[in-house]
N, C-alpha and C positions, 0 to 999 in steps of 0.2 A: 156693057156690064162687065165683061171679061177684063177689059182694060182697067176698070175701077178695082176689080178684085186683085189684079196683078199689082196695082199701086198699093192697095191695102196690105198685100202680103209683104211688100218691101217695108212698109211702115211698121207692121207687127214684128218684123225681124229686128227692128231697132228698139222695140219696147222691152221692158224688163222681163227677162226670162224667169224671174222669180215670182212674178205677179200672176196668180191663177186667173184673174180676169183677162189679162192680155193673152195668156196661153189658150184659154177657152175660145176667145173670139178669133184667134189665129187658127185654131182647129176648125171652127165653123167656116172660115174663109177658105182654108185648104180643101175642105170637103166640097165646097161649092166649085172650086177649081178642078176637082177630080183627083186631087192628090190624097187618096184615102190613107195610105200608109203614114204620111206626114201628119195628116189630121188625127189619126189614131194615136200617134206618139204624143202630139200636143195635148190631146184630150186626156190621155193617161197622166201626163205630167200635171195638168191642171187639177185633175181629180185626186191624185194621190201624193201630191207634193206635201212634204212635211214643213209647213210654214205657219207663221203666226199672222198671216195676212187677215185683216178684218173682213175682206171680201170673199174669202174662201167659202164660208157657209152659203153664200148667195149663188155660187156657181158650181159647187161641187156636184150636186144632184144633176144639173144640166150636163156637166162634163161626163159624168158616169153614163147618163142616158145616151149621149152622143157616141161615146166609146162602144157601148153595147150595140147601137145601131150600125156603126161602122164594122164591127166584128161580124154582125149578122149579114151585112151586105157582102163582106168578103167570103163568108161561108157559102152564100148563095152563088156567087160568081165562080167558085171552085167547082160546084156541081154542074 
């Protein structure tokens, strides 16, 4: 699975960085790889990008939830 996730990360890096769907799934993949800071950055960009993408409403809530989850995990790891 880790090899597949690494391959997916390379593919997501080639995807449009303006498309919130690609950013969201890249964030999920990075979280699964343990790259929480990168995942939080991507989730933030997916949730709050000012774009006219017709896909944004479908992934914005999920991206915000993922970002909140990642921030909570980081707060717990600091304690």
